[in-house]
C-alpha positions in Angstrom: 127.7 42.6 105.5 129.8 43.1 102.3 130.8 39.5 102.4 127.1 38.5 102.4 126.4 40.5 99.3 129.4 39.0 97.4 128.2 35.4 98.5 124.7 36.3 97.4 125.8 37.3 94.0 128.0 34.2 93.6 125.1 31.9 94.8 122.5 33.5 92.4 124.9 33.4 89.4 125.7 29.8 90.1 122.0 28.9 90.3 120.2 27.4 87.2 118.2 30.8 86.7 119.0 32.2 83.2 120.7 35.3 84.4 122.7 37.7 82.1 126.4 37.6 82.6 128.7 40.2 84.1 131.5 41.2 81.8 133.6 44.2 82.9 135.8 44.0 79.9 133.1 44.1 77.2 130.9 46.3 79.4 133.8 48.5 80.6 131.8 51.8 80.2 129.0 50.7 82.4 131.4 49.5 85.1 133.2 52.8 84.9 130.3 55.0 85.3 128.5 52.8 87.9 131.5 52.7 90.2 132.3 56.4 89.5 129.0 57.5 90.9 129.4 55.1 93.9 132.8 56.6 94.6 131.8 60.3 94.5 128.7 59.6 96.8 131.0 57.9 99.3 133.3 60.9 99.2 130.5 63.3 99.9 129.4 61.1 102.9 133.1 60.8 104.2 133.6 64.6 104.1 130.3 65.4 105.7 131.0 62.9 108.6 134.3 64.3 109.6 134.1 66.6 112.6 137.6 68.0 112.9 138.5 71.2 111.1 141.0 70.7 108.2 144.6 71.6 109.4 148.0 70.3 109.7 147.9 69.5 113.4 144.4 67.8 113.5 144.9 65.9 110.4 148.5 64.9 110.9 147.9 61.1 110.6 146.0 61.7 107.3 148.8 63.7 105.7 151.3 61.1 106.7 149.3 58.2 105.3 148.8 60.2 102.0 152.5 61.4 101.8 154.3 58.4 103.0 152.2 55.3 102.9 150.5 55.8 99.5 153.7 56.6 97.5 155.6 53.7 99.1 152.7 51.4 98.6 152.6 52.3 94.9 156.3 51.8 94.5 156.5 48.5 96.2 153.3 47.1 94.6 154.6 48.1 91.2 157.8 46.5 91.8 156.2 43.3 92.9 154.0 43.2 89.9 156.9 43.8 87.5 159.1 41.1 89.2 156.6 38.4 90.2 154.1 38.7 87.3 156.7 39.8 84.7 154.5 42.6 83.5 155.7 45.6 81.4 156.2 48.8 83.5 153.0 50.4 82.3 150.8 47.4 83.5 152.7 47.0 86.7 152.4 50.7 87.4 148.7 50.6 86.6 148.1 47.7 89.0 149.8 49.6 91.7 147.8 52.8 91.1 144.5 51.0 90.9 145.1 49.2 94.2 146.3 52.4 96.0 143.1 53.9 97.1 141.5 52.7 100.4 137.8 52.2 101.0 136.5 52.0 104.6 133.0 51.7 103.3 133.5 47.9 103.1 134.1 47.7 106.9 131.8 50.4 108.5 133.3 49.7 111.9 136.5 51.5 110.9 135.1 54.7 109.7 133.6 57.6 111.6 129.9 57.8 112.3 127.3 60.4 111.6 128.2 64.1 112.2 128.1 65.5 115.7 128.5 68.9 117.3 131.9 68.1 118.9 135.2 68.5 117.1 137.0 66.1 119.3 134.9 63.0 119.8 136.6 61.0 116.9 139.3 58.4 117.8 142.5 58.5 115.7 141.8 55.2 114.0 138.4 56.0 112.6 139.4 59.5 111.7 142.7 58.6 110.1 141.2 55.8 107.9 138.2 57.9 106.9 140.1 61.1 106.0 142.7 59.0 104.2 140.1 57.3 102.0 138.5 60.6 101.3 141.7 62.1 99.9 143.5 59.1 98.3 140.7 58.3 95.9 141.4 61.5 94.1 145.2 61.5 94.6 145.6 58.1 92.9 144.5 59.7 89.5 148.0 61.2 88.7 149.6 57.8 88.9 146.9 56.2 86.8 147.5 58.9 84.2 151.2 58.2 84.3 150.5 54.5 83.7 148.2 55.4 80.8 151.0 57.6 79.2 153.6 54.8 79.7 151.2 52.4 77.8 150.6 55.0 75.0 154.4 55.6 74.7 155.4 51.8 74.6 158.1 51.3 72.0 158.7 55.0 71.5 160.0 55.9 74.9 159.2 58.8 77.3 160.9 62.2 76.7 161.8 64.7 79.5 159.0 66.9 78.0 156.4 64.4 78.7 157.6 64.1 82.4 157.4 67.9 82.7 153.9 68.0 81.2 152.7 65.2 83.5 154.0 67.0 86.6 152.6 70.4 85.5 149.2 69.2 84.1 148.3 65.8 85.7 149.8 66.5 89.1 149.8 70.2 89.8 147.1 71.7 87.7 144.5 69.1 88.1 145.0 68.8 91.8 145.0 72.5 92.5 141.9 72.9 90.4 140.2 70.0 92.2 141.0 71.7 95.5 139.9 75.2 94.5 136.7 74.1 92.7 135.9 72.1 95.8 136.4 75.2 98.0 134.4 77.4 95.8 131.5 75.1 95.4 131.5 74.3 99.0 131.6 78.0 100.1 128.7 78.6 97.6 126.5 75.8 98.9 127.4 76.7 102.6 126.0 80.1 102.0 122.9 78.6 100.3 122.4 76.0 103.0 122.9 78.3 106.2 123.4 82.0 105.4 121.1 83.0 102.5 119.4 86.3 103.1 115.9 85.0 103.0 115.0 82.2 105.3 113.0 80.5 102.5 116.2 80.3 100.4 118.2 78.5 103.2 118.1 74.9 102.1 118.9 73.7 105.6 115.3 75.0 106.7 113.7 72.5 104.3 115.6 69.5 105.7 115.8 67.8 102.4 118.5 65.1 102.4 118.5 64.5 98.6 120.2 68.0 98.2 123.4 66.1 99.1 123.3 64.3 95.8 122.9 67.6 94.0 126.0 69.0 95.8 127.9 66.0 94.8 127.2 66.1 91.2 127.6 69.9 91.0 131.1 69.8 92.5 132.0 66.8 90.3 130.6 68.1 87.1 132.0 71.6 87.5 135.5 70.4 88.4 135.6 67.8 85.5 134.5 70.7 83.1 137.7 72.5 83.7 139.8 69.4 83.8 140.3 69.1 87.5 140.1 66.0 89.6 136.4 65.7 90.5 137.0 63.1 93.3 139.2 65.5 95.1 136.7 68.4 94.6 133.8 66.4 95.9 135.6 65.6 99.2 136.8 69.2 99.6 133.3 70.4 99.0 131.9 68.2 101.8 134.6 69.4 104.1 133.8 73.1 103.3 130.1 72.6 103.8 130.9 71.2 107.3 133.1 74.3 108.0 130.3 76.7 107.0 128.2 75.8 110.1 130.0 72.9 111.8 127.4 72.1 114.5 124.1 72.5 112.4 121.8 69.4 112.5 121.4 69.6 108.7 124.7 67.9 108.2 123.2 64.7 109.8 120.3 64.9 107.4 122.6 65.2 104.4 125.0 62.5 105.7 122.3 60.0 106.4 120.7 60.3 103.0 124.1 60.0 101.2 125.0 57.1 103.3 121.8 55.2 102.5 122.4 55.9 98.7 126.0 54.7 99.2 125.2 51.5 100.9 122.7 50.7 98.4 125.1 51.3 95.5 127.8 49.4 97.3 125.6 46.4 97.9 124.5 46.3 94.2 128.1 46.5 93.0 129.4 43.8 95.4 126.4 41.6 94.3 127.5 42.1 90.7 131.2 41.4 91.7 130.1 38.2 93.3 128.3 37.2 90.1 131.4 38.0 88.1 133.5 35.7 90.5 130.9 33.0 90.1 131.2 33.0 86.3 134.9 32.6 86.3 136.6 36.1 87.1 139.5 34.3 88.7 140.1 31.9 85.9 143.1 34.0 84.7 144.5 34.5 88.2 148.0 32.9 88.6 149.6 32.2 92.0 151.9 35.1 91.5 148.9 37.5 91.1 147.3 36.2 94.2 150.6 36.6 96.1 150.9 40.2 94.9 147.5 41.0 96.3 148.1 39.1 99.7 151.5 40.9 100.0 149.9 44.3 99.5 147.2 43.6 102.1 149.2 41.7 104.7 152.7 43.1 104.4 153.1 46.3 102.2 150.2 48.4 103.6 150.7 47.3 107.2 154.4 48.2 107.3 154.2 51.4 105.2 151.1 52.5 107.3 152.9 51.7 110.5 156.1 53.6 109.7 154.2 56.7 108.5 152.5 57.2 111.8 155.5 57.7 113.9 155.3 61.1 115.5 151.4 61.2 115.3 149.1 61.5 118.3 148.1 57.8 117.9 149.3 55.2 120.4 151.2 52.0 119.5 148.0 49.9 119.3 146.1 52.6 117.2 149.1 52.8 114.8 149.0 49.0 114.2 145.3 48.9 113.7 145.3 52.0 111.3 148.1 50.4 109.3 146.4 47.1 109.0 142.9 48.3 107.8 144.0 49.5 104.3 140.8 48.2 102.8 140.7 48.0 99.0 137.2 48.3 97.3 135.0 50.1 94.7 137.7 52.9 93.9 140.0 50.1 92.5 137.1 48.9 90.2 136.7 52.4 88.8 140.3 53.1 88.2 140.7 49.9 86.3 137.8 50.3 84.2 138.8 53.8 83.4 142.3 52.9 82.5 141.6 49.9 80.3 139.8 52.4 77.9 143.4 52.9 76.7 145.3 50.2 74.9 149.0 49.3 75.1 149.3 47.7 78.5 150.4 44.4 76.8 148.6 42.3 79.6 145.2 40.8 78.9 142.5 42.8 80.7 141.2 39.6 82.1 144.5 39.3 84.0 144.3 42.7 85.4 140.7 42.2 86.5 141.6 38.8 88.1 144.3 40.3 90.3 142.3 43.3 91.3 139.1 41.2 92.0 141.1 38.7 94.1 142.6 41.6 96.1 139.2 43.0 96.9 137.7 39.7 97.8 140.7 38.9 100.2 140.2 42.5 101.6 136.6 41.9 102.2 137.3 38.7 103.9 140.3 39.6 106.0 139.3 43.2 106.9 135.6 42.7 106.9 135.6 39.8 109.3 138.2 41.2 111.7 137.1 44.8 111.8 134.2 44.4 114.3 136.2 42.4 117.0 139.4 44.5 116.7 137.6 47.9 116.7 135.3 46.8 119.5 138.2 45.8 121.6 140.0 49.2 121.2 136.8 50.9 122.1 136.5 48.8 125.3 140.0 49.5 126.2 139.7 53.1 125.5 136.6 53.5 127.6 138.4 51.5 130.6 141.2 53.9 130.4 139.1 56.9 130.5 136.9 55.6 133.4 140.3 55.0 135.4 141.4 58.4 134.6 138.1 59.8 135.7 138.0 57.5 138.9 135.1 55.5 137.8 132.8 58.3 136.5 131.2 58.0 133.1 133.5 60.1 130.8 132.2 62.0 127.9 132.7 61.0 124.4 135.5 63.6 123.8 137.5 62.2 126.9 137.1 58.7 125.6 138.2 59.5 122.0 141.4 61.3 123.4 142.7 58.2 125.2 145.8 56.9 123.4 146.3 53.1 123.1 
């Protein structure tokens, strides 16, 4: 479906109709804020969908993808941009940071479905990819800030004091504030949803899905107000709301509403991205830039994702599939628009947009077209193994999800 929206945008823009142009360079602020809203809405949906309680053992694959795959991907992609594109370090680091978040929204088959009462009915592939995307959207921010600082310091050099300030403020303070603010807002909302003293005050009794949007903007706004990472806070808030009353049916109401808003916004943004491509977004793309994007999708992410999962509960085939589906999407558009508000990268903004746009297009084509057959085959194999184990009887969802492939 994402590919359809892209093609529709391209076709309409190429038609003789007098349509306004799409210019993410000139209209940077609009692009930044539209993609920002789409990302935080998708983060709320991802957090509400996850059934497993947060913990080291249950989320082992997620932590490895964040702690191993994401840093390695940033380092290798940055080196490729510096070497192949001959970009200055600030621009190379920015490209690597911008392309580091993953986005399973663009291939719904690889993310978990609606919330359920069971904590054990999510297979390793869908859970790992959904939880990874929920967290790495926020954790890319420190690297983007480092790239912005490098650009600002071009010609003057970076001092040891700057590195210390970056580690203390951009990495430690803002991440910790994001997590703590998310926990606090999530705890407050969990009480308001399910445990308020008067039944009329419990929002879960009213079954209004739009409350999820209020929760999203509350968590994001409060956290940004105290200079924390709002993306991180929104995802943590959603996870904390689930923990307040994990099996309550209201989670499904909230999730379904958020998912509809997310799909609507994603469709609109992909339509605009298609229009941008049709009017010449890839004019500034060189073969080296295209090669960087393809290497990221087809070599760097699969290898680093595969290595990171050794020792996790996932089986060999599950590790390969999880490593391959490092989908790039809306988060990359936000980070690029945000960072280009700062000057000093010494690379035309059009070139950066061309590489990022090409990478997203390639991801939509490669991952979007392969997700359904690959995941469907895994599901069939998993079901057959579960049936053999239960001697032909119909196994439950928990038993099927626990089969390792």
